[in-house]
N, C-alpha and C positions, 0 to 999 in steps of 0.2 A: 765603371767609368761611363759618363754621359756621352753618347754619340752626337747628340744634337743639342746645341745651345741656342739661345735667342739670337745671338750674333750670327751663327751659322745659318739659321732659318731665314733671317732677314737678308743676309748676303745672297743666299741661294734664290730667294724670291726676286730680289732686285736684278740679279744676273739673268734669270730666265725672262723676266719682264723686259729687260733691255734688249734681249735677243729676239723674242717672239711677239711682243705686243705690236711692233710695226707691221709684222707679217700678218697678224690677225686683223689689224685695221685695214690693210690692203685687201685681204680676202673679203671682208665684210663690204667694203665700198665697191668691190667689183660687182656686187648685186644691187647697187644704187640705181634707182630708176631715172634720176636726173643726169644731165650732162655735166653739171658742176660737181667735180669730184670732192669738193670741200663741204657740200651741203647735202645732208641725207634727205631723200625725197621718196622713200619707199623701196620695197623689194621688187627686183625685176631681173630677168636673165637676158634682157634685150641686148646688152653689150657683148655677151658671148656669141650671139648670132651674128653680130656685126664683125666679130673677129674672123669668123669663117667666111665672111664675104669680102674681107680685105685681102686682095690677092698679093699685094706687096708684103704684107705681114706673113702670109702663109708661105710665100717663097723664101723669106728670110728664115722662118722656122725650119723649113725643109733643108736649107743649106746648113743651118746650125746642127740639125740632127745628123746629117750625113758626115759633117766634119767631126762631130763628137764620136760617132760610131767608128769611123775610120781611124782617127787619131788615137782613141783609147785602145783599140785593138792592137795597132802597131806598137804603141807605147808600152802595152802590157807585155808583148813578146820581147821587145828590146830591153825593157826594165827588168824582166825576169832573168834574161841572159846576163845582164850586168850584175844583178844581185848574186847569181850563182858564181860568177867570176870573182867577185869581191869576197864571198863567203867561203869558197872552196879552194881557190888557187893560191892561197897563202901570200907570201911576200915576193911576188913576181916582179921583174924589172918594169919600172914605169907604173907601179901600183898607185903611188901617191898622185901622179899626174892623172891617171885614169879615174881615180876616185874623185879628185877635184873637178874634173870635167863632167862627171856624172852628176855631182851634187851642186855644181855652180848655179844652175837655174833656181835652186831653192832659196838662195840668198840674193840673187841678182835682181835689181829693180826691173819691173816689166817694161818700163820705157827703154832701158838700155838693151834688154833682150829684143824688143820689137825693132828698135832702130838698127841694131847689128844685123838682124835677119833681113831687114829692108835693104841695107847696103849690100849684103851678100846676094840677094836676088837681083838687084840692079847690076852688080858687077858681073854676074854670069849671064845676064840678059835673059832671065827667066820671067816669063809673063806672069804677073800677079793675078791671083784669083783663088779658086777653090783649093787647088793643090798647094799653093804657097801657105794658105791658112792652115791646111792640114799638117804640112811639114812643120810649121811654127808651133802648133799645138803639140805635136809629137815631141818636139825639142824640150818644151818646158814641163810636160806631164810625165815623161819617162822617168825622171828622177824621183818623183813621188812613188811610182810603182816600185822602183828599185829599193827605196827605203822600207816600204811595207813588206816586200818579199824577203829582203835580207834579214829583217828582224825575225821572221819566221824560220829562216834557215839557220840562224844562230843556235837555236835550241833543238835543232833537228837531230834525231837519233840515227847516226850513220850506220849503226850495226844492222839496221833493216836492209839497207842497200848492200852491205857486205854479205849478208845472208843470201840475198837474191842472186848476187854474182857468184857466190860459192855454189849455188844450185845450177849454174850454167847460164844465167841471164846476162846478156851483153849490157854494157853501160847505157847505150841508147834505150834499150828496152827497160832497163832498171829505172831510168828517169821517168818514163811514161807510165810504168806499172806501179812503181813504189813512191818515188819522190813527188811527182806532180799531184797524185791524189791526196797526199798528206798536206802539201803546201797550197792546195787548191783554194781554201778559204782566203788565204792572203792574196793569191792571184786575183780572185774575184773582187776582193776589197780594193786592190790596186786599180783594177779596171773601172770600178765604180767611181773611185776618186778621180781618175783621169778623165772619165766621161763628164763628171760634174764640173771639174775645172774647165773643161773645154766649153761646156754650155755657158759658163759664167764669164768667160774671158771677153774683155772689150779692148784693152790697151794693145795687146800683141796683135790681135786680129785687125785692128785699125791700121797698123803699120803694114801688115802682110796682105791686106785685101787688094782687090782690083775690081775692074768693071764686072758687074753681074754676080758678085760674090759678097753680098751683104748679109751678115749674120744677124740673128735676132737681137742680141745685146746692142749691136750698132744701130739697128733700126729703132729700137726703143729709145736709145740715147738721143738720136737725131730728132725723134718726135717729141721727147720730153723738153728739149731745148725751146720748143715753140709753145709749150704748155702741156700739162698732163691731161691726156684724154681718157675717158672711161674705158676704152678698148685696151689701154695699156694695163689697167688693173686686172682686166679679165684675162689677158694673155699671160700676165705674170702669175696669176692664180693657177692657170692651166699648167704652166711650167713647174710650179711648186707641187702640184698634184702628181705630175708624171715622175718627178724626181723622188718624191716621197714613196710612191708605189714601187718604184724600182729598188729603192734602198730597203724597204720592208721585205719585198720579195727575195732579194739577195740575202738578207739576214736570215730569213726563215729557211731558205735552201741550204745556206751554210751551216746553220744550227742543226738541221736534220742530218747533213752529211757527217758532222762531228759526232752526233749521237750514234749514227750507224757504225762509224769507225770505232768508237769506244765499245760498242756492243760486240763487234767482231774481235777486238783485242781481248775482251773479257772471255768470249767464247773460246778463242784460241788458247788463252791461259788456262781455262778450266779443262780443256781437252788434253 
């Protein structure tokens, strides 16, 4: 049976082109020597130097990085706990409501999520700024972590946990010594997904932000409304590079951990 047909090859080519050609064009034009982003005038790294001299852009990038790290870390913890509750606790009272509340941000329009969070912060008289953006990002990224971790827990071999507890390990210790190392690739994937979504978010952050808490997507959007500057291409290229390096590094580490676990299982079975 033929795995690839002409239709499949053409569809795959157009699909990848649709996704990645605009990114490639952006990266190429970030090295454009001219200020006009639509006319190629030679190679130059001048605009990368300009990025590191733009204090407002650097401040926005720093806020975005802090929000992403904080929100992704907290969302990973909460999402993992929610996934364990949904995968392990069976049909507990209120499961349907709890599951719906966890997964609601997946299907909820970002405008509605942002507006509802804004009304909440105004109602409780919570000053908007860094922490409100972080809380907002935790709210909508936690569900993605829960989905990823729960999918890993569904096929989890619970006999390993039972064996550990039969040998005297307490449930808390069993989780950190047995369960967490096995589901760690899913936890890392969930953290990476939450971090990337936080870096990318514009709509929810626009509702939850306040004075002195401008994220990089908000800064880029406000600048683009007045015209695309070459510095924007450069800073977007840097963001693409950082995210790509982080994803590749996480993939390599996760793959190595899986290989080590498989070797340990084969060694235990052989012994």
